[in-house]
C-alpha positions in Angstrom: -14.0 15.8 -69.5 -12.8 13.3 -67.5 -14.4 10.1 -68.0 -16.5 8.6 -65.2 -14.7 6.5 -62.8 -15.3 2.6 -63.1 -15.1 -0.1 -60.6 -12.0 -2.3 -60.7 -11.5 -5.6 -59.5 -8.1 -6.6 -57.7 -7.0 -10.0 -58.8 -4.3 -12.2 -56.4 -1.9 -10.6 -58.4 -2.8 -7.2 -58.3 -3.0 -7.8 -54.5 0.4 -9.5 -54.2 2.0 -6.6 -55.7 0.2 -3.8 -53.6 1.2 -6.1 -50.3 4.8 -6.4 -51.7 5.0 -2.4 -52.0 3.7 -1.7 -48.7 5.6 -4.3 -46.7 8.7 -2.5 -48.4 7.4 1.0 -47.5 6.3 0.0 -43.7 10.3 -1.6 -43.4 11.3 2.0 -44.1 9.0 3.5 -41.7 9.8 1.0 -39.3 13.7 2.7 -39.4 12.2 6.0 -39.4 9.7 5.5 -36.3 11.6 3.0 -34.6 8.9 0.7 -34.9 10.1 -3.1 -34.1 10.4 -5.5 -37.0 7.5 -7.7 -35.4 5.4 -4.8 -35.6 6.6 -3.8 -39.1 5.1 -7.3 -40.3 2.1 -6.8 -38.5 1.7 -3.8 -40.9 1.5 -5.7 -43.8 -1.1 -8.0 -42.2 -3.3 -5.1 -40.9 -3.0 -3.6 -44.3 -4.9 -6.8 -45.7 -7.5 -6.5 -43.1 -8.2 -2.7 -43.6 -9.0 -4.2 -47.3 -11.3 -6.5 -46.0 -13.1 -4.2 -43.7 -13.7 -1.6 -46.4 -14.3 -4.2 -49.2 -13.1 -4.2 -52.9 -15.0 -2.5 -55.7 -15.7 -5.2 -58.5 -18.9 -5.7 -60.5 -20.3 -8.6 -58.3 -23.1 -8.5 -55.9 -22.4 -9.3 -52.2 -24.1 -12.9 -52.7 -21.7 -13.8 -55.8 -18.5 -12.6 -53.4 -19.8 -15.0 -51.1 -20.0 -18.0 -53.6 -17.1 -20.2 -54.4 -17.0 -19.7 -58.2 -16.3 -15.7 -58.0 -12.5 -14.7 -58.5 -13.2 -12.3 -55.3 -13.6 -15.8 -53.1 -10.0 -16.2 -53.6 -8.7 -12.9 -53.0 -11.0 -12.8 -49.8 -9.6 -16.2 -48.5 -6.3 -14.7 -49.0 -7.0 -11.6 -47.3 -8.6 -13.4 -44.4 -5.6 -15.6 -43.7 -3.3 -12.3 -43.6 -6.0 -10.9 -40.9 -5.8 -13.8 -39.0 -1.9 -13.4 -38.8 -2.1 -10.0 -37.3 -4.5 -11.2 -34.9 -2.1 -13.6 -33.5 0.4 -10.5 -33.1 1.1 -10.1 -29.1 1.8 -6.5 -29.5 -1.5 -4.1 -29.3 -2.3 -2.7 -32.8 -5.1 -0.7 -33.9 -5.8 1.1 -37.4 -7.8 4.4 -37.2 -9.6 5.9 -40.4 -10.0 9.5 -41.3 -13.0 10.3 -39.4 -10.9 8.8 -36.1 -12.6 5.6 -35.8 -11.4 2.0 -34.8 -11.9 0.3 -37.8 -9.5 -2.6 -36.7 -7.9 -3.7 -33.5 -6.1 -6.8 -32.7 -7.1 -9.3 -29.7 -3.9 -7.6 -27.5 -5.7 -4.1 -28.6 -9.4 -5.1 -27.6 -8.3 -6.3 -24.5 -6.1 -3.4 -23.7 -8.5 -0.7 -24.6 -11.7 -2.9 -23.6 -13.0 -2.6 -27.4 -16.0 -4.7 -27.9 -17.3 -2.9 -31.1 -15.3 -1.6 -34.0 -16.1 1.4 -35.7 -16.6 3.6 -32.9 -14.0 6.5 -32.4 -10.9 6.1 -30.7 -12.1 9.0 -28.0 -14.6 6.1 -26.7 -11.6 4.2 -25.5 -8.9 6.6 -24.9 -9.7 10.5 -24.0 -6.1 11.6 -23.4 -5.8 14.7 -25.7 -2.1 14.1 -26.6 -3.2 10.5 -28.0 -5.6 12.5 -29.9 -3.3 15.0 -31.1 -0.5 12.5 -32.5 -3.7 10.5 -34.2 -4.8 13.5 -36.0 -0.9 14.5 -37.3 -0.6 11.0 -38.5 -3.9 11.4 -40.4 -2.3 14.5 -42.2 0.5 12.5 -42.9 2.8 14.2 -40.5 5.4 12.4 -38.7 4.8 12.0 -34.9 6.5 11.4 -31.6 5.8 8.8 -29.4 3.5 9.7 -26.6 2.5 8.1 -23.0 -0.8 8.1 -21.5 -2.2 7.0 -18.0 -5.0 4.7 -17.0 -6.1 4.5 -13.5 -8.6 1.3 -13.8 -8.7 -1.4 -13.1 -4.8 -0.2 -12.0 -2.5 2.4 -12.7 -0.8 1.8 -16.0 1.3 3.6 -18.3 0.8 3.1 -22.0 3.0 4.4 -24.7 1.3 4.9 -28.2 3.3 5.5 -31.8 0.7 6.8 -34.5 2.2 6.2 -38.3 0.5 7.5 -41.3 -0.2 5.5 -44.6 -2.6 5.8 -47.5 -3.3 2.6 -49.2 -2.8 3.1 -52.8 -5.7 0.6 -53.3 -8.4 2.9 -52.5 -9.8 5.7 -55.0 -9.9 8.3 -53.9 -7.2 7.8 -51.4 -8.0 7.2 -47.8 -5.7 8.5 -45.3 -5.3 6.4 -42.3 -3.1 6.1 -39.2 -1.8 3.1 -37.5 -1.1 2.8 -33.8 1.0 0.5 -31.9 0.6 0.1 -27.9 3.2 -0.8 -25.7 2.7 -1.0 -21.8 5.6 0.8 -20.1 4.3 0.8 -16.6 7.2 -1.4 -14.9 9.6 1.3 -16.5 7.6 4.3 -15.5 7.1 2.9 -11.9 10.4 2.2 -11.0 11.9 5.6 -11.5 9.0 7.4 -9.5 9.2 4.7 -7.1 12.9 5.1 -6.5 12.3 8.8 -6.3 9.4 8.4 -3.7 11.3 5.7 -1.8 14.2 7.9 -1.2 12.2 10.8 -0.3 10.0 8.8 2.3 12.9 6.7 3.6 15.1 9.9 4.2 12.1 11.6 6.0 11.1 9.2 8.4 14.5 8.0 9.3 15.8 11.1 10.0 13.9 11.5 13.7 15.1 8.0 15.0 18.5 8.6 13.6 18.8 12.2 15.2 17.7 10.5 18.3 20.2 7.7 18.5 22.9 10.0 17.8 21.8 12.3 20.8 21.7 9.5 23.1 25.0 8.1 22.0 26.5 11.6 22.6 25.0 11.8 26.1 26.5 8.0 26.9 29.7 9.1 25.9 29.5 12.3 27.7 28.5 12.8 31.3 26.5 9.6 31.2 29.2 7.3 30.7 29.7 6.4 34.5 25.8 6.6 35.2 24.6 2.9 35.4 20.9 4.2 35.8 21.4 6.6 33.2 23.2 4.0 30.6 20.3 1.4 31.2 17.6 3.7 30.5 18.9 5.3 27.5 20.1 1.9 26.1 16.3 1.1 26.3 15.4 4.0 24.2 17.9 3.2 21.5 16.8 -0.3 21.4 13.4 1.1 20.7 14.1 3.4 18.1 16.6 1.1 16.2 13.6 -1.3 16.2 11.3 1.6 15.1 13.8 1.8 12.1 13.7 -1.7 11.3 10.1 -2.1 11.2 10.0 1.3 8.8 12.7 -0.3 6.5 10.9 -3.4 6.1 7.4 -1.9 5.4 9.1 0.6 2.9 10.6 -2.5 1.0 7.4 -4.5 1.3 5.4 -1.6 -0.4 8.0 -1.0 -3.0 8.1 -4.7 -4.0 4.2 -4.6 -4.3 4.0 -1.5 -6.2 6.3 -2.9 -8.8 4.0 -5.8 -9.4 0.9 -4.1 -9.1 -0.1 -3.6 -12.6 0.5 -7.4 -13.1 -2.7 -9.4 -11.7 -1.9 -12.8 -9.8 -3.0 -16.1 -11.9 -2.4 -18.4 -8.7 -5.0 -19.9 -6.6 -4.7 -19.1 -2.9 -6.7 -20.1 0.4 -8.1 -16.8 2.2 -8.9 -18.9 5.2 -5.6 -20.3 5.8 -4.3 -16.3 5.2 -6.6 -15.2 8.1 -5.7 -18.3 10.0 -2.1 -17.5 9.8 -2.8 -14.0 10.5 -4.2 -14.6 13.7 -1.7 -17.4 14.9 0.9 -14.7 14.4 -0.5 -12.2 16.4 -2.1 -14.6 19.4 0.9 -13.8 21.8 0.3 -9.9 21.3 -3.6 -10.5 21.6 -3.3 -12.5 24.9 -1.2 -10.0 26.5 -3.6 -7.5 26.1 -6.8 -10.1 26.8 -8.0 -9.2 23.3 -10.3 -12.1 21.7 -9.9 -12.9 18.1 -12.5 -15.1 16.4 -12.5 -16.6 13.0 -15.9 -17.1 11.3 -15.1 -19.0 8.0 -15.4 -22.4 6.1 -12.6 -24.4 5.9 -11.3 -23.6 2.2 -12.1 -20.1 0.6 -10.2 -20.5 -2.8 -9.4 -16.9 -4.4 -7.4 -15.8 -7.1 -4.1 -14.6 -5.9 -0.9 -14.7 -4.1 -1.0 -16.6 -0.8 2.1 -14.9 0.8 0.6 -11.6 -0.2 -2.8 -12.3 1.3 -1.4 -13.2 4.6 0.5 -10.0 4.5 -2.8 -8.3 4.0 -4.5 -10.2 6.7 -1.7 -9.7 9.1 -1.6 -5.7 8.6 -5.3 -5.5 8.6 -5.5 -7.7 12.2 -2.2 -5.7 13.5 -4.1 -2.4 12.9 -7.3 -3.8 14.5 -5.2 -4.7 17.5 -3.3 -1.6 17.6 -6.4 0.7 17.9 -8.5 -1.7 20.3 -8.7 -1.2 24.0 -7.6 -3.9 26.1 -10.1 -7.0 27.1 -12.0 -6.1 23.8 -13.3 -8.4 20.8 -12.0 -8.6 17.0 -13.9 -10.4 14.8 -12.5 -11.8 11.4 -15.1 -13.4 8.8 -15.1 -14.6 5.4 -18.1 -14.9 3.2 -19.1 -15.7 -0.2 -21.3 -13.9 -2.7 -22.1 -15.6 -6.2 -22.0 -12.0 -7.7 -20.7 -9.1 -6.4 -22.6 -5.9 -7.1 -21.5 -2.5 -6.0 -24.6 -2.2 -4.4 -23.8 -4.6 -1.7 -21.2 -2.6 -0.3 -22.3 -1.6 3.6 -25.3 -3.5 3.2 -26.7 -5.6 6.6 -24.3 -3.3 8.7 -24.7 -3.4 12.2 -23.2 0.5 12.5 -25.4 3.5 13.4 -26.5 5.8 10.8 -24.0 7.9 12.2 -21.1 5.8 10.4 -18.5 7.0 8.1 -18.0 4.9 4.7 -15.5 4.9 2.2 -14.2 2.6 -1.0 -10.7 2.7 -0.5 -10.5 0.4 -3.3 -13.6 -0.2 -5.8 -14.2 -3.6 -7.0 -12.6 -3.7 -10.5 -14.2 -7.1 -11.7 -18.0 -6.7 -10.5 -20.7 -9.2 -11.7 -18.8 -12.4 -10.8 -18.4 -14.8 -7.6 -16.2 -13.3 -4.7 -15.2 -14.2 -1.4 -15.7 -11.1 1.1 -13.4 -11.0 4.4 -14.6 -8.4 7.3 -12.2 -7.2 9.9 -14.5 -5.9 12.8 -13.0 -4.5 15.8 -14.5 -2.7 19.0 -12.3 0.1 19.1 -12.9 3.8 19.5 -13.5 4.4 15.9 -12.6 7.5 13.8 -13.4 10.7 13.4 -15.1 11.5 9.9 -12.2 13.5 8.8 -9.6 11.0 9.1 -11.6 8.5 6.6 -10.5 10.0 3.6 -6.9 9.6 4.3 -6.4 6.0 5.4 -4.3 4.3 2.9 -2.0 7.2 2.6 1.6 6.3 3.0 2.7 7.5 6.7 -0.6 8.3 7.7 -1.0 6.8 11.1 -4.6 6.5 12.0 -3.7 5.5 15.5 -2.8 9.6 15.9 -6.7 10.1 16.3 -6.7 7.5 19.4 -5.2 7.3 22.8 -3.3 4.3 21.8 0.2 4.7 22.4 1.6 1.7 20.0 1.6 3.5 17.0 3.0 1.8 13.7 4.9 3.1 10.6 1.9 4.3 8.8 2.4 2.2 5.7 0.5 -1.0 6.7 -2.7 0.3 5.4 -1.1 1.5 2.0 0.3 -2.1 1.9 -3.3 -3.6 2.4 -4.4 -1.1 -0.5 -1.8 -2.0 -3.2 -2.3 -5.8 -2.3 -5.9 -5.3 -3.0 -5.3 -3.7 -6.3 -2.9 -6.0 -7.7 -5.7 -8.5 -7.0 -8.2 -6.8 -8.8 -10.3 -6.9 -5.3 -12.1 -4.0 -3.4 -11.1 -2.6 0.0 -13.8 -0.7 2.1 -14.1 0.9 5.3 -17.1 1.8 7.8 -16.1 3.4 10.8 -17.9 5.2 13.8 -16.9 7.0 17.0 -17.5 4.8 20.0 -18.6 1.9 17.6 -15.8 0.6 16.1 -14.3 0.1 12.7 -14.6 -2.7 10.0 -12.6 -3.0 7.0 -14.0 -5.3 4.2 -11.7 -7.2 1.3 -13.3 -8.4 -1.5 -11.4 -10.8 -3.8 -12.2 -12.5 -7.4 -13.3 -16.4 -6.2 -11.0 -18.7 -8.1 -12.9 -21.1 -10.7 -14.8 -23.9 -9.1 
C-alpha cells in the first residue's frame, strides 16, 4: 500500500536546481521549435511565475507564508523577482494550463489579446480554431507547428503563434501546460498580398488608357498624320488619357503606402483645422471655376493624434469627392466639432436629412468613450441610391457612376480615406439621400489636452 502523499517545501536551493534544469531543457526546446533565445530566457522566468500562481505546498498557513520569518518568504521574493523579469520582456508570452485557461500573460500579451483578468479560457480572447488545436496538441505533449490567425479590430492584423509543451516537475501530480509566443507578422503578410493586389489592379486599370493611346498613335502615324485638325483633336485626347494614368498611378502608390503602415497607429499630434484649411485652399481654383462655395466652420486649433500630411490627404480626398459630385453653383460645408466622450449612439444624431436617408458606418470608431474631434463634409449634390452605399470605400468603385457628373476620379480616393481613418483608429460614416446630398463624417481621437 502506497503511503499517503505528504506536503513538501521547496527551499531556495531546490528551486535553483529546478530552474537550472528547466532552463537547460528550454534551451533545447528553443532549437527544436525555433524559439528565439530571448524567448527561451522568458520561459525560465515564466516557469517561476507559474509556481507563484499555483503556490507551493508546505505546512505553513497563508498568513505565515507572508510573514518575514517564514522560509517560504525568501522563495516567494525570489520568484517574484523572476516574474518581474518576464513582465519586462517585449515579446508577447502567455501560459495555458491543462484546462486551457490563461494563467499568466506578460504585459505585451495582455495588450495584444486585451486580457483584463487571468484565469479565463484562451477562447475568450482568441476564437481561431487553429490556435486552439495547437494548444491542445501542446497540452498533450506533442510537437506543434506555428499558426497564423487574423484579427480585424481595431485594424487588420496577422499574429503568428507558437505553442510549446512543458510539464513542471515541481508539481505532484504533474500538470501539463503550454507556453505560447505571439509575433505580429502583419507587415510581412500585407507586403505579399498588397504586391499581388497592386499588380492586378494596376494592370487592369491601366489596360484601357494604354490601349487608347496606342490606337491614337497608330492613327496619327497613318492616315491622320497630314491632317492638322485631327492631329490636334487626337493629341488632346491622348493628353487626357495620359493624365488619367498619372492620377491612377499616384493614387495606387498612395493607397499602398497607407496600407503598409495601417496596423501602426500614429503617435504624433496633428491639427485637423489646418488639414481642412489646406484642402480648401488646394481646391479653390477648381471650386471657383464651377461657382461652388466652400465654407469651413471650425475653431482655430483642433489637435488630434495623427499624421499631418495624411490628414491633409484625407480632407483633400473627401473635399475633391464632394466637388466632383456637386452641381455648379452649389455649396459645400466643412465643419469640425469636439465631443468630450464619443459613444456609438452619437452617430447620425442631429441629422438634417429626411427619414429616407441611407446611413452606414464604413469604419466603426475603435476607441470610444474618450474625447474626439468630428469633421463633417456636407454637399448639396444629388445624393446616392441606397444600393451604392454598401460599396462606398471599395477600390475602384466610382460612386460618380450613379450621377450625371462627367468628372470621374480613379475610384481610389474614398478607399484612401477609409484606410487613413483606420490607421488613425478613428471612424468614418456616410449619410446620403437622393435629392438632399451626401455627408461624410470622420471621427478622430483628440490629442491629450
